[in-house]
mmCIF file of the N, C-alpha and C atoms, coordinates in Angstrom:
data_MODEL
# 
_entry.id   MODEL 
# 
loop_
_atom_site.group_PDB 
_atom_site.id 
_atom_site.type_symbol 
_atom_site.label_atom_id 
_atom_site.label_alt_id 
_atom_site.label_comp_id 
_atom_site.label_asym_id 
_atom_site.label_entity_id 
_atom_site.label_seq_id 
_atom_site.pdbx_PDB_ins_code 
_atom_site.Cartn_x 
_atom_site.Cartn_y 
_atom_site.Cartn_z 
_atom_site.occupancy 
_atom_site.B_iso_or_equiv 
_atom_site.pdbx_formal_charge 
_atom_site.auth_seq_id 
_atom_site.auth_comp_id 
_atom_site.auth_asym_id 
_atom_site.auth_atom_id 
_atom_site.pdbx_PDB_model_num 
ATOM 1   N N  . PHE A 1 1  ? -17.165 -12.848 20.740  1.00 0.00 ? 1  PHE A N  1 
ATOM 2   C CA . PHE A 1 1  ? -16.239 -11.970 20.043  1.00 0.00 ? 1  PHE A CA 1 
ATOM 3   C C  . PHE A 1 1  ? -16.379 -11.821 18.675  1.00 0.00 ? 1  PHE A C  1 
ATOM 4   N N  . LEU A 1 2  ? -15.950 -10.842 18.101  1.00 0.00 ? 2  LEU A N  1 
ATOM 5   C CA . LEU A 1 2  ? -16.140 -10.448 16.674  1.00 0.00 ? 2  LEU A CA 1 
ATOM 6   C C  . LEU A 1 2  ? -14.313 -10.625 15.658  1.00 0.00 ? 2  LEU A C  1 
ATOM 7   N N  . SER A 1 3  ? -14.429 -11.305 14.688  1.00 0.00 ? 3  SER A N  1 
ATOM 8   C CA . SER A 1 3  ? -13.320 -11.381 13.838  1.00 0.00 ? 3  SER A CA 1 
ATOM 9   C C  . SER A 1 3  ? -13.448 -10.713 12.551  1.00 0.00 ? 3  SER A C  1 
ATOM 10  N N  . ALA A 1 4  ? -12.297 -10.355 12.002  1.00 0.00 ? 4  ALA A N  1 
ATOM 11  C CA . ALA A 1 4  ? -12.521 -9.745  10.571  1.00 0.00 ? 4  ALA A CA 1 
ATOM 12  C C  . ALA A 1 4  ? -11.089 -10.154 9.857   1.00 0.00 ? 4  ALA A C  1 
ATOM 13  N N  . PRO A 1 5  ? -11.188 -10.476 8.824   1.00 0.00 ? 5  PRO A N  1 
ATOM 14  C CA . PRO A 1 5  ? -9.980  -10.767 8.014   1.00 0.00 ? 5  PRO A CA 1 
ATOM 15  C C  . PRO A 1 5  ? -8.854  -9.389  7.723   1.00 0.00 ? 5  PRO A C  1 
ATOM 16  N N  . VAL A 1 6  ? -7.631  -9.603  7.610   1.00 0.00 ? 6  VAL A N  1 
ATOM 17  C CA . VAL A 1 6  ? -6.617  -8.529  7.205   1.00 0.00 ? 6  VAL A CA 1 
ATOM 18  C C  . VAL A 1 6  ? -6.321  -8.855  5.838   1.00 0.00 ? 6  VAL A C  1 
ATOM 19  N N  . ILE A 1 7  ? -6.535  -8.317  4.800   1.00 0.00 ? 7  ILE A N  1 
ATOM 20  C CA . ILE A 1 7  ? -6.533  -8.977  3.430   1.00 0.00 ? 7  ILE A CA 1 
ATOM 21  C C  . ILE A 1 7  ? -5.503  -7.665  2.495   1.00 0.00 ? 7  ILE A C  1 
ATOM 22  N N  . ALA A 1 8  ? -4.481  -8.559  1.919   1.00 0.00 ? 8  ALA A N  1 
ATOM 23  C CA . ALA A 1 8  ? -3.532  -7.719  1.326   1.00 0.00 ? 8  ALA A CA 1 
ATOM 24  C C  . ALA A 1 8  ? -3.444  -8.500  0.110   1.00 0.00 ? 8  ALA A C  1 
ATOM 25  N N  . ARG A 1 9  ? -3.736  -7.612  -0.865  1.00 0.00 ? 9  ARG A N  1 
ATOM 26  C CA . ARG A 1 9  ? -3.521  -8.197  -2.423  1.00 0.00 ? 9  ARG A CA 1 
ATOM 27  C C  . ARG A 1 9  ? -4.225  -9.470  -2.500  1.00 0.00 ? 9  ARG A C  1 
ATOM 28  N N  . ASN A 1 10 ? -5.393  -9.457  -2.324  1.00 0.00 ? 10 ASN A N  1 
ATOM 29  C CA . ASN A 1 10 ? -6.424  -10.760 -2.327  1.00 0.00 ? 10 ASN A CA 1 
ATOM 30  C C  . ASN A 1 10 ? -5.916  -11.774 -1.453  1.00 0.00 ? 10 ASN A C  1 
ATOM 31  N N  . ARG A 1 11 ? -5.405  -11.614 -0.564  1.00 0.00 ? 11 ARG A N  1 
ATOM 32  C CA . ARG A 1 11 ? -4.958  -12.837 0.429   1.00 0.00 ? 11 ARG A CA 1 
ATOM 33  C C  . ARG A 1 11 ? -5.149  -12.541 1.807   1.00 0.00 ? 11 ARG A C  1 
ATOM 34  N N  . VAL A 1 12 ? -5.749  -13.600 2.687   1.00 0.00 ? 12 VAL A N  1 
ATOM 35  C CA . VAL A 1 12 ? -5.781  -13.087 4.028   1.00 0.00 ? 12 VAL A CA 1 
ATOM 36  C C  . VAL A 1 12 ? -4.328  -13.144 4.496   1.00 0.00 ? 12 VAL A C  1 
ATOM 37  N N  . VAL A 1 13 ? -3.765  -12.126 5.252   1.00 0.00 ? 13 VAL A N  1 
ATOM 38  C CA . VAL A 1 13 ? -2.616  -12.297 5.682   1.00 0.00 ? 13 VAL A CA 1 
ATOM 39  C C  . VAL A 1 13 ? -2.621  -12.024 7.465   1.00 0.00 ? 13 VAL A C  1 
ATOM 40  N N  . GLY A 1 14 ? -4.014  -12.144 7.896   1.00 0.00 ? 14 GLY A N  1 
ATOM 41  C CA . GLY A 1 14 ? -4.079  -11.775 9.459   1.00 0.00 ? 14 GLY A CA 1 
ATOM 42  C C  . GLY A 1 14 ? -5.594  -11.889 9.922   1.00 0.00 ? 14 GLY A C  1 
ATOM 43  N N  . VAL A 1 15 ? -5.719  -11.454 11.043  1.00 0.00 ? 15 VAL A N  1 
ATOM 44  C CA . VAL A 1 15 ? -7.087  -11.415 11.586  1.00 0.00 ? 15 VAL A CA 1 
ATOM 45  C C  . VAL A 1 15 ? -7.099  -10.466 12.708  1.00 0.00 ? 15 VAL A C  1 
ATOM 46  N N  . ILE A 1 16 ? -7.863  -9.656  12.602  1.00 0.00 ? 16 ILE A N  1 
ATOM 47  C CA . ILE A 1 16 ? -8.397  -8.750  13.968  1.00 0.00 ? 16 ILE A CA 1 
ATOM 48  C C  . ILE A 1 16 ? -9.488  -9.263  14.792  1.00 0.00 ? 16 ILE A C  1 
ATOM 49  N N  . ASN A 1 17 ? -9.529  -9.412  16.001  1.00 0.00 ? 17 ASN A N  1 
ATOM 50  C CA . ASN A 1 17 ? -10.358 -9.801  16.841  1.00 0.00 ? 17 ASN A CA 1 
ATOM 51  C C  . ASN A 1 17 ? -10.605 -8.786  17.758  1.00 0.00 ? 17 ASN A C  1 
ATOM 52  N N  . VAL A 1 18 ? -12.052 -8.705  18.188  1.00 0.00 ? 18 VAL A N  1 
ATOM 53  C CA . VAL A 1 18 ? -12.448 -7.786  18.995  1.00 0.00 ? 18 VAL A CA 1 
ATOM 54  C C  . VAL A 1 18 ? -13.208 -8.819  20.191  1.00 0.00 ? 18 VAL A C  1 
ATOM 55  N N  . GLN A 1 19 ? -13.023 -8.529  21.554  1.00 0.00 ? 19 GLN A N  1 
ATOM 56  C CA . GLN A 1 19 ? -13.466 -9.325  22.645  1.00 0.00 ? 19 GLN A CA 1 
ATOM 57  C C  . GLN A 1 19 ? -14.104 -8.289  23.562  1.00 0.00 ? 19 GLN A C  1 
ATOM 58  N N  . HIS A 1 20 ? -15.181 -8.791  24.243  1.00 0.00 ? 20 HIS A N  1 
ATOM 59  C CA . HIS A 1 20 ? -15.760 -8.283  25.351  1.00 0.00 ? 20 HIS A CA 1 
ATOM 60  C C  . HIS A 1 20 ? -15.674 -8.987  26.498  1.00 0.00 ? 20 HIS A C  1 
ATOM 61  N N  . ARG A 1 21 ? -15.576 -8.284  27.601  1.00 0.00 ? 21 ARG A N  1 
ATOM 62  C CA . ARG A 1 21 ? -15.873 -9.124  28.976  1.00 0.00 ? 21 ARG A CA 1 
ATOM 63  C C  . ARG A 1 21 ? -16.968 -9.450  29.487  1.00 0.00 ? 21 ARG A C  1 
ATOM 64  N N  . MET A 1 22 ? -18.038 -8.794  28.803  1.00 0.00 ? 22 MET A N  1 
ATOM 65  C CA . MET A 1 22 ? -19.173 -9.216  29.120  1.00 0.00 ? 22 MET A CA 1 
ATOM 66  C C  . MET A 1 22 ? -19.909 -9.762  28.014  1.00 0.00 ? 22 MET A C  1 
ATOM 67  N N  . PRO A 1 23 ? -20.898 -10.529 27.868  1.00 0.00 ? 23 PRO A N  1 
ATOM 68  C CA . PRO A 1 23 ? -21.791 -10.922 26.678  1.00 0.00 ? 23 PRO A CA 1 
ATOM 69  C C  . PRO A 1 23 ? -22.088 -9.640  25.786  1.00 0.00 ? 23 PRO A C  1 
ATOM 70  N N  . HIS A 1 24 ? -21.978 -9.791  24.558  1.00 0.00 ? 24 HIS A N  1 
ATOM 71  C CA . HIS A 1 24 ? -22.277 -8.570  23.951  1.00 0.00 ? 24 HIS A CA 1 
ATOM 72  C C  . HIS A 1 24 ? -23.021 -9.150  22.519  1.00 0.00 ? 24 HIS A C  1 
ATOM 73  N N  . ARG A 1 25 ? -23.881 -8.408  21.916  1.00 0.00 ? 25 ARG A N  1 
ATOM 74  C CA . ARG A 1 25 ? -24.199 -8.842  20.591  1.00 0.00 ? 25 ARG A CA 1 
ATOM 75  C C  . ARG A 1 25 ? -23.845 -7.663  19.641  1.00 0.00 ? 25 ARG A C  1 
ATOM 76  N N  . HIS A 1 26 ? -22.950 -8.194  18.734  1.00 0.00 ? 26 HIS A N  1 
ATOM 77  C CA . HIS A 1 26 ? -22.203 -7.043  17.708  1.00 0.00 ? 26 HIS A CA 1 
ATOM 78  C C  . HIS A 1 26 ? -23.414 -6.557  17.037  1.00 0.00 ? 26 HIS A C  1 
ATOM 79  N N  . THR A 1 27 ? -23.274 -5.262  16.769  1.00 0.00 ? 27 THR A N  1 
ATOM 80  C CA . THR A 1 27 ? -24.478 -4.903  15.381  1.00 0.00 ? 27 THR A CA 1 
ATOM 81  C C  . THR A 1 27 ? -23.788 -4.970  14.086  1.00 0.00 ? 27 THR A C  1 
ATOM 82  N N  . GLY A 1 28 ? -24.519 -4.571  13.179  1.00 0.00 ? 28 GLY A N  1 
ATOM 83  C CA . GLY A 1 28 ? -24.108 -4.466  11.832  1.00 0.00 ? 28 GLY A CA 1 
ATOM 84  C C  . GLY A 1 28 ? -23.153 -3.649  11.575  1.00 0.00 ? 28 GLY A C  1 
ATOM 85  N N  . ALA A 1 29 ? -23.114 -2.263  12.334  1.00 0.00 ? 29 ALA A N  1 
ATOM 86  C CA . ALA A 1 29 ? -22.338 -1.144  12.169  1.00 0.00 ? 29 ALA A CA 1 
ATOM 87  C C  . ALA A 1 29 ? -20.808 -1.565  12.607  1.00 0.00 ? 29 ALA A C  1 
ATOM 88  N N  . GLU A 1 30 ? -20.935 -2.400  13.804  1.00 0.00 ? 30 GLU A N  1 
ATOM 89  C CA . GLU A 1 30 ? -19.449 -2.899  14.522  1.00 0.00 ? 30 GLU A CA 1 
ATOM 90  C C  . GLU A 1 30 ? -19.156 -3.996  13.559  1.00 0.00 ? 30 GLU A C  1 
ATOM 91  N N  . MET A 1 31 ? -19.518 -4.631  12.943  1.00 0.00 ? 31 MET A N  1 
ATOM 92  C CA . MET A 1 31 ? -19.220 -5.752  11.991  1.00 0.00 ? 31 MET A CA 1 
ATOM 93  C C  . MET A 1 31 ? -18.654 -4.901  10.953  1.00 0.00 ? 31 MET A C  1 
ATOM 94  N N  . GLU A 1 32 ? -19.239 -3.854  10.266  1.00 0.00 ? 32 GLU A N  1 
ATOM 95  C CA . GLU A 1 32 ? -18.921 -3.290  8.817   1.00 0.00 ? 32 GLU A CA 1 
ATOM 96  C C  . GLU A 1 32 ? -17.493 -2.427  9.364   1.00 0.00 ? 32 GLU A C  1 
ATOM 97  N N  . LEU A 1 33 ? -17.472 -1.803  10.324  1.00 0.00 ? 33 LEU A N  1 
ATOM 98  C CA . LEU A 1 33 ? -16.384 -0.997  10.839  1.00 0.00 ? 33 LEU A CA 1 
ATOM 99  C C  . LEU A 1 33 ? -15.102 -2.044  11.047  1.00 0.00 ? 33 LEU A C  1 
ATOM 100 N N  . LEU A 1 34 ? -15.358 -3.054  11.669  1.00 0.00 ? 34 LEU A N  1 
ATOM 101 C CA . LEU A 1 34 ? -14.202 -4.064  11.699  1.00 0.00 ? 34 LEU A CA 1 
ATOM 102 C C  . LEU A 1 34 ? -13.526 -4.572  10.435  1.00 0.00 ? 34 LEU A C  1 
ATOM 103 N N  . THR A 1 35 ? -14.512 -4.757  9.743   1.00 0.00 ? 35 THR A N  1 
ATOM 104 C CA . THR A 1 35 ? -14.110 -5.270  8.148   1.00 0.00 ? 35 THR A CA 1 
ATOM 105 C C  . THR A 1 35 ? -13.460 -3.974  7.549   1.00 0.00 ? 35 THR A C  1 
ATOM 106 N N  . THR A 1 36 ? -13.996 -2.780  7.656   1.00 0.00 ? 36 THR A N  1 
ATOM 107 C CA . THR A 1 36 ? -13.304 -1.712  6.890   1.00 0.00 ? 36 THR A CA 1 
ATOM 108 C C  . THR A 1 36 ? -12.005 -1.595  7.630   1.00 0.00 ? 36 THR A C  1 
ATOM 109 N N  . VAL A 1 37 ? -11.880 -1.727  8.993   1.00 0.00 ? 37 VAL A N  1 
ATOM 110 C CA . VAL A 1 37 ? -10.436 -1.571  9.598   1.00 0.00 ? 37 VAL A CA 1 
ATOM 111 C C  . VAL A 1 37 ? -9.508  -2.761  8.983   1.00 0.00 ? 37 VAL A C  1 
ATOM 112 N N  . GLY A 1 38 ? -10.029 -3.675  9.065   1.00 0.00 ? 38 GLY A N  1 
ATOM 113 C CA . GLY A 1 38 ? -9.154  -4.865  8.384   1.00 0.00 ? 38 GLY A CA 1 
ATOM 114 C C  . GLY A 1 38 ? -8.608  -4.663  7.174   1.00 0.00 ? 38 GLY A C  1 
ATOM 115 N N  . GLU A 1 39 ? -9.479  -4.082  6.170   1.00 0.00 ? 39 GLU A N  1 
ATOM 116 C CA . GLU A 1 39 ? -9.014  -3.592  4.751   1.00 0.00 ? 39 GLU A CA 1 
ATOM 117 C C  . GLU A 1 39 ? -8.242  -2.539  4.774   1.00 0.00 ? 39 GLU A C  1 
ATOM 118 N N  . GLN A 1 40 ? -8.447  -1.708  5.423   1.00 0.00 ? 40 GLN A N  1 
ATOM 119 C CA . GLN A 1 40 ? -7.414  -0.701  5.569   1.00 0.00 ? 40 GLN A CA 1 
ATOM 120 C C  . GLN A 1 40 ? -6.100  -1.082  6.019   1.00 0.00 ? 40 GLN A C  1 
ATOM 121 N N  . VAL A 1 41 ? -6.143  -2.043  7.159   1.00 0.00 ? 41 VAL A N  1 
ATOM 122 C CA . VAL A 1 41 ? -4.820  -2.720  7.391   1.00 0.00 ? 41 VAL A CA 1 
ATOM 123 C C  . VAL A 1 41 ? -3.903  -3.198  6.269   1.00 0.00 ? 41 VAL A C  1 
ATOM 124 N N  . GLY A 1 42 ? -4.798  -4.116  5.830   1.00 0.00 ? 42 GLY A N  1 
ATOM 125 C CA . GLY A 1 42 ? -4.145  -4.552  4.489   1.00 0.00 ? 42 GLY A CA 1 
ATOM 126 C C  . GLY A 1 42 ? -3.718  -3.725  3.624   1.00 0.00 ? 42 GLY A C  1 
ATOM 127 N N  . CYS A 1 43 ? -4.241  -2.958  3.337   1.00 0.00 ? 43 CYS A N  1 
ATOM 128 C CA . CYS A 1 43 ? -3.786  -1.829  2.376   1.00 0.00 ? 43 CYS A CA 1 
ATOM 129 C C  . CYS A 1 43 ? -2.489  -1.150  2.689   1.00 0.00 ? 43 CYS A C  1 
ATOM 130 N N  . LEU A 1 44 ? -2.387  -1.072  4.308   1.00 0.00 ? 44 LEU A N  1 
ATOM 131 C CA . LEU A 1 44 ? -1.130  -0.167  4.687   1.00 0.00 ? 44 LEU A CA 1 
ATOM 132 C C  . LEU A 1 44 ? -0.021  -1.363  4.795   1.00 0.00 ? 44 LEU A C  1 
ATOM 133 N N  . LEU A 1 45 ? -0.189  -2.580  4.992   1.00 0.00 ? 45 LEU A N  1 
ATOM 134 C CA . LEU A 1 45 ? 0.891   -3.567  4.874   1.00 0.00 ? 45 LEU A CA 1 
ATOM 135 C C  . LEU A 1 45 ? 1.480   -3.509  3.324   1.00 0.00 ? 45 LEU A C  1 
ATOM 136 N N  . VAL A 1 46 ? 0.543   -3.456  2.316   1.00 0.00 ? 46 VAL A N  1 
ATOM 137 C CA . VAL A 1 46 ? 1.146   -3.362  1.042   1.00 0.00 ? 46 VAL A CA 1 
ATOM 138 C C  . VAL A 1 46 ? 2.013   -2.388  0.817   1.00 0.00 ? 46 VAL A C  1 
ATOM 139 N N  . VAL A 1 47 ? 1.512   -1.142  1.452   1.00 0.00 ? 47 VAL A N  1 
ATOM 140 C CA . VAL A 1 47 ? 2.040   0.150   0.975   1.00 0.00 ? 47 VAL A CA 1 
ATOM 141 C C  . VAL A 1 47 ? 3.621   -0.041  1.705   1.00 0.00 ? 47 VAL A C  1 
ATOM 142 N N  . ALA A 1 48 ? 3.480   -0.315  2.967   1.00 0.00 ? 48 ALA A N  1 
ATOM 143 C CA . ALA A 1 48 ? 4.738   -0.710  3.909   1.00 0.00 ? 48 ALA A CA 1 
ATOM 144 C C  . ALA A 1 48 ? 5.671   -1.540  2.969   1.00 0.00 ? 48 ALA A C  1 
ATOM 145 N N  . ARG A 1 49 ? 5.424   -2.596  2.398   1.00 0.00 ? 49 ARG A N  1 
ATOM 146 C CA . ARG A 1 49 ? 6.079   -3.481  1.730   1.00 0.00 ? 49 ARG A CA 1 
ATOM 147 C C  . ARG A 1 49 ? 6.571   -2.848  0.597   1.00 0.00 ? 49 ARG A C  1 
ATOM 148 N N  . MET A 1 50 ? 5.921   -2.088  0.015   1.00 0.00 ? 50 MET A N  1 
ATOM 149 C CA . MET A 1 50 ? 6.436   -1.614  -1.299  1.00 0.00 ? 50 MET A CA 1 
ATOM 150 C C  . MET A 1 50 ? 7.324   -0.415  -1.021  1.00 0.00 ? 50 MET A C  1 
ATOM 151 N N  . SER A 1 51 ? 7.412   0.329   0.229   1.00 0.00 ? 51 SER A N  1 
ATOM 152 C CA . SER A 1 51 ? 8.022   1.386   0.346   1.00 0.00 ? 51 SER A CA 1 
ATOM 153 C C  . SER A 1 51 ? 9.595   1.285   0.213   1.00 0.00 ? 51 SER A C  1 
ATOM 154 N N  . PRO A 1 52 ? 10.435  0.153   0.527   1.00 0.00 ? 52 PRO A N  1 
ATOM 155 C CA . PRO A 1 52 ? 11.723  0.081   0.321   1.00 0.00 ? 52 PRO A CA 1 
ATOM 156 C C  . PRO A 1 52 ? 12.023  0.034   -1.117  1.00 0.00 ? 52 PRO A C  1 
ATOM 157 N N  . ASP A 1 53 ? 11.138  -0.462  -2.205  1.00 0.00 ? 53 ASP A N  1 
ATOM 158 C CA . ASP A 1 53 ? 11.209  -0.735  -3.533  1.00 0.00 ? 53 ASP A CA 1 
ATOM 159 C C  . ASP A 1 53 ? 11.082  0.870   -4.199  1.00 0.00 ? 53 ASP A C  1 
ATOM 160 N N  . LEU A 1 54 ? 10.067  1.723   -3.352  1.00 0.00 ? 54 LEU A N  1 
ATOM 161 C CA . LEU A 1 54 ? 9.972   2.969   -3.939  1.00 0.00 ? 54 LEU A CA 1 
ATOM 162 C C  . LEU A 1 54 ? 11.041  3.899   -3.826  1.00 0.00 ? 54 LEU A C  1 
ATOM 163 N N  . ILE A 1 55 ? 11.636  3.622   -2.605  1.00 0.00 ? 55 ILE A N  1 
ATOM 164 C CA . ILE A 1 55 ? 12.662  4.464   -2.365  1.00 0.00 ? 55 ILE A CA 1 
ATOM 165 C C  . ILE A 1 55 ? 13.840  4.201   -3.108  1.00 0.00 ? 55 ILE A C  1 
ATOM 166 N N  . GLU A 1 56 ? 14.129  3.174   -3.409  1.00 0.00 ? 56 GLU A N  1 
ATOM 167 C CA . GLU A 1 56 ? 15.285  2.503   -4.234  1.00 0.00 ? 56 GLU A CA 1 
ATOM 168 C C  . GLU A 1 56 ? 14.971  3.297   -5.848  1.00 0.00 ? 56 GLU A C  1 
ATOM 169 N N  . GLN A 1 57 ? 13.576  3.218   -6.034  1.00 0.00 ? 57 GLN A N  1 
ATOM 170 C CA . GLN A 1 57 ? 13.762  3.610   -7.384  1.00 0.00 ? 57 GLN A CA 1 
ATOM 171 C C  . GLN A 1 57 ? 13.784  5.192   -7.453  1.00 0.00 ? 57 GLN A C  1 
ATOM 172 N N  . ALA A 1 58 ? 13.079  5.848   -6.501  1.00 0.00 ? 58 ALA A N  1 
ATOM 173 C CA . ALA A 1 58 ? 13.309  7.392   -6.263  1.00 0.00 ? 58 ALA A CA 1 
ATOM 174 C C  . ALA A 1 58 ? 14.759  7.680   -6.296  1.00 0.00 ? 58 ALA A C  1 
ATOM 175 N N  . ASN A 1 59 ? 15.736  6.822   -5.564  1.00 0.00 ? 59 ASN A N  1 
ATOM 176 C CA . ASN A 1 59 ? 17.153  7.349   -5.348  1.00 0.00 ? 59 ASN A CA 1 
ATOM 177 C C  . ASN A 1 59 ? 17.879  6.852   -6.720  1.00 0.00 ? 59 ASN A C  1 
ATOM 178 N N  . HIS A 1 60 ? 17.407  6.024   -7.545  1.00 0.00 ? 60 HIS A N  1 
ATOM 179 C CA . HIS A 1 60 ? 18.141  5.906   -8.747  1.00 0.00 ? 60 HIS A CA 1 
ATOM 180 C C  . HIS A 1 60 ? 17.566  6.907   -9.810  1.00 0.00 ? 60 HIS A C  1 
ATOM 181 N N  . VAL A 1 61 ? 16.340  7.382   -9.670  1.00 0.00 ? 61 VAL A N  1 
ATOM 182 C CA . VAL A 1 61 ? 16.037  8.447   -10.639 1.00 0.00 ? 61 VAL A CA 1 
ATOM 183 C C  . VAL A 1 61 ? 16.667  9.685   -10.172 1.00 0.00 ? 61 VAL A C  1 
ATOM 184 N N  . GLU A 1 62 ? 16.770  9.867   -8.932  1.00 0.00 ? 62 GLU A N  1 
ATOM 185 C CA . GLU A 1 62 ? 17.806  11.115  -8.470  1.00 0.00 ? 62 GLU A CA 1 
ATOM 186 C C  . GLU A 1 62 ? 19.057  10.765  -8.855  1.00 0.00 ? 62 GLU A C  1 
ATOM 187 N N  . LEU A 1 63 ? 19.690  9.905   -8.734  1.00 0.00 ? 63 LEU A N  1 
ATOM 188 C CA . LEU A 1 63 ? 21.002  9.466   -9.209  1.00 0.00 ? 63 LEU A CA 1 
ATOM 189 C C  . LEU A 1 63 ? 21.227  9.928   -10.663 1.00 0.00 ? 63 LEU A C  1 
ATOM 190 N N  . VAL A 1 64 ? 20.436  9.223   -11.555 1.00 0.00 ? 64 VAL A N  1 
ATOM 191 C CA . VAL A 1 64 ? 20.394  9.437   -12.975 1.00 0.00 ? 64 VAL A CA 1 
ATOM 192 C C  . VAL A 1 64 ? 20.142  11.110  -13.132 1.00 0.00 ? 64 VAL A C  1 
ATOM 193 N N  . THR A 1 65 ? 19.133  11.737  -12.645 1.00 0.00 ? 65 THR A N  1 
ATOM 194 C CA . THR A 1 65 ? 19.196  12.849  -12.835 1.00 0.00 ? 65 THR A CA 1 
ATOM 195 C C  . THR A 1 65 ? 20.443  13.871  -12.595 1.00 0.00 ? 65 THR A C  1 
ATOM 196 N N  . SER A 1 66 ? 20.946  13.812  -11.284 1.00 0.00 ? 66 SER A N  1 
ATOM 197 C CA . SER A 1 66 ? 22.297  14.313  -11.000 1.00 0.00 ? 66 SER A CA 1 
ATOM 198 C C  . SER A 1 66 ? 23.171  14.306  -11.818 1.00 0.00 ? 66 SER A C  1 
ATOM 199 N N  . HIS A 1 67 ? 23.291  12.989  -12.554 1.00 0.00 ? 67 HIS A N  1 
ATOM 200 C CA . HIS A 1 67 ? 24.689  13.035  -13.300 1.00 0.00 ? 67 HIS A CA 1 
ATOM 201 C C  . HIS A 1 67 ? 24.152  13.527  -14.809 1.00 0.00 ? 67 HIS A C  1 
ATOM 202 N N  . GLY A 1 68 ? 22.919  14.081  -14.980 1.00 0.00 ? 68 GLY A N  1 
ATOM 203 C CA . GLY A 1 68 ? 22.586  14.661  -16.049 1.00 0.00 ? 68 GLY A CA 1 
ATOM 204 C C  . GLY A 1 68 ? 22.196  13.782  -17.408 1.00 0.00 ? 68 GLY A C  1 
ATOM 205 N N  . HIS A 1 69 ? 22.195  12.216  -17.014 1.00 0.00 ? 69 HIS A N  1 
ATOM 206 C CA . HIS A 1 69 ? 21.986  11.367  -18.014 1.00 0.00 ? 69 HIS A CA 1 
ATOM 207 C C  . HIS A 1 69 ? 20.558  11.191  -18.212 1.00 0.00 ? 69 HIS A C  1 
ATOM 208 N N  . ILE A 1 70 ? 20.180  11.604  -19.245 1.00 0.00 ? 70 ILE A N  1 
ATOM 209 C CA . ILE A 1 70 ? 18.395  11.172  -19.580 1.00 0.00 ? 70 ILE A CA 1 
ATOM 210 C C  . ILE A 1 70 ? 17.715  12.066  -18.244 1.00 0.00 ? 70 ILE A C  1 
ATOM 211 N N  . ALA A 1 71 ? 18.120  13.282  -18.022 1.00 0.00 ? 71 ALA A N  1 
ATOM 212 C CA . ALA A 1 71 ? 17.362  13.994  -16.839 1.00 0.00 ? 71 ALA A CA 1 
ATOM 213 C C  . ALA A 1 71 ? 15.912  14.319  -17.590 1.00 0.00 ? 71 ALA A C  1 
ATOM 214 N N  . ARG A 1 72 ? 15.667  14.506  -18.669 1.00 0.00 ? 72 ARG A N  1 
ATOM 215 C CA . ARG A 1 72 ? 14.405  14.409  -19.404 1.00 0.00 ? 72 ARG A CA 1 
ATOM 216 C C  . ARG A 1 72 ? 14.048  13.771  -20.352 1.00 0.00 ? 72 ARG A C  1 
ATOM 217 N N  . PRO A 1 73 ? 13.515  12.573  -20.014 1.00 0.00 ? 73 PRO A N  1 
ATOM 218 C CA . PRO A 1 73 ? 13.173  11.451  -21.058 1.00 0.00 ? 73 PRO A CA 1 
ATOM 219 C C  . PRO A 1 73 ? 12.584  11.999  -22.453 1.00 0.00 ? 73 PRO A C  1 
ATOM 220 N N  . ASP A 1 74 ? 11.493  13.114  -22.091 1.00 0.00 ? 74 ASP A N  1 
ATOM 221 C CA . ASP A 1 74 ? 10.807  13.545  -23.287 1.00 0.00 ? 74 ASP A CA 1 
ATOM 222 C C  . ASP A 1 74 ? 11.708  14.065  -24.202 1.00 0.00 ? 74 ASP A C  1 
ATOM 223 N N  . GLU A 1 75 ? 12.668  14.963  -23.692 1.00 0.00 ? 75 GLU A N  1 
ATOM 224 C CA . GLU A 1 75 ? 13.732  15.700  -24.588 1.00 0.00 ? 75 GLU A CA 1 
ATOM 225 C C  . GLU A 1 75 ? 14.516  14.708  -25.385 1.00 0.00 ? 75 GLU A C  1 
ATOM 226 N N  . ALA A 1 76 ? 14.981  13.739  -24.560 1.00 0.00 ? 76 ALA A N  1 
ATOM 227 C CA . ALA A 1 76 ? 15.820  12.614  -25.280 1.00 0.00 ? 76 ALA A CA 1 
ATOM 228 C C  . ALA A 1 76 ? 15.409  11.928  -26.291 1.00 0.00 ? 76 ALA A C  1 
ATOM 229 N N  . LEU A 1 77 ? 13.806  11.703  -26.185 1.00 0.00 ? 77 LEU A N  1 
ATOM 230 C CA . LEU A 1 77 ? 13.253  10.940  -27.188 1.00 0.00 ? 77 LEU A CA 1 
ATOM 231 C C  . LEU A 1 77 ? 12.954  11.805  -28.178 1.00 0.00 ? 77 LEU A C  1 
ATOM 232 N N  . SER A 1 78 ? 12.855  13.011  -28.329 1.00 0.00 ? 78 SER A N  1 
ATOM 233 C CA . SER A 1 78 ? 12.548  14.073  -29.020 1.00 0.00 ? 78 SER A CA 1 
ATOM 234 C C  . SER A 1 78 ? 13.613  14.159  -30.054 1.00 0.00 ? 78 SER A C  1 
ATOM 235 N N  . GLU A 1 79 ? 14.758  14.154  -29.419 1.00 0.00 ? 79 GLU A N  1 
ATOM 236 C CA . GLU A 1 79 ? 16.298  14.470  -30.163 1.00 0.00 ? 79 GLU A CA 1 
ATOM 237 C C  . GLU A 1 79 ? 16.326  13.133  -30.994 1.00 0.00 ? 79 GLU A C  1 
ATOM 238 N N  . THR A 1 80 ? 16.224  12.020  -30.623 1.00 0.00 ? 80 THR A N  1 
ATOM 239 C CA . THR A 1 80 ? 16.680  10.829  -31.089 1.00 0.00 ? 80 THR A CA 1 
ATOM 240 C C  . THR A 1 80 ? 15.599  10.661  -32.279 1.00 0.00 ? 80 THR A C  1 
ATOM 241 N N  . ALA A 1 81 ? 14.250  11.250  -32.271 1.00 0.00 ? 81 ALA A N  1 
ATOM 242 C CA . ALA A 1 81 ? 13.291  10.962  -33.224 1.00 0.00 ? 81 ALA A CA 1 
ATOM 243 C C  . ALA A 1 81 ? 13.482  12.241  -34.392 1.00 0.00 ? 81 ALA A C  1 
ATOM 244 N N  . GLY A 1 82 ? 14.511  13.072  -34.136 1.00 0.00 ? 82 GLY A N  1 
ATOM 245 C CA . GLY A 1 82 ? 14.778  14.141  -35.154 1.00 0.00 ? 82 GLY A CA 1 
ATOM 246 C C  . GLY A 1 82 ? 14.071  15.276  -34.909 1.00 0.00 ? 82 GLY A C  1 
ATOM 247 N N  . GLY A 1 83 ? 13.374  15.571  -33.676 1.00 0.00 ? 83 GLY A N  1 
ATOM 248 C CA . GLY A 1 83 ? 12.602  16.729  -33.609 1.00 0.00 ? 83 GLY A CA 1 
ATOM 249 C C  . GLY A 1 83 ? 12.960  17.790  -32.688 1.00 0.00 ? 83 GLY A C  1 
# 
């Protein structure tokens, strides 16, 4: 069988295993593919864990904008600087 790590933020967070019913010698391309899949799954795990925080931040920005408070930070800074 063939195994590849699932890496998220430079940490091994899991393993992907591939197994055959019959004896099989894995090619370099198969090993490379499974390694790439492990890296991609790790990236997706990072994004999935970040999503709730990003949604909360987006909701906060929307709330601030909808109430008119610093809807355009560049204008607020310009006015504060006297420009």
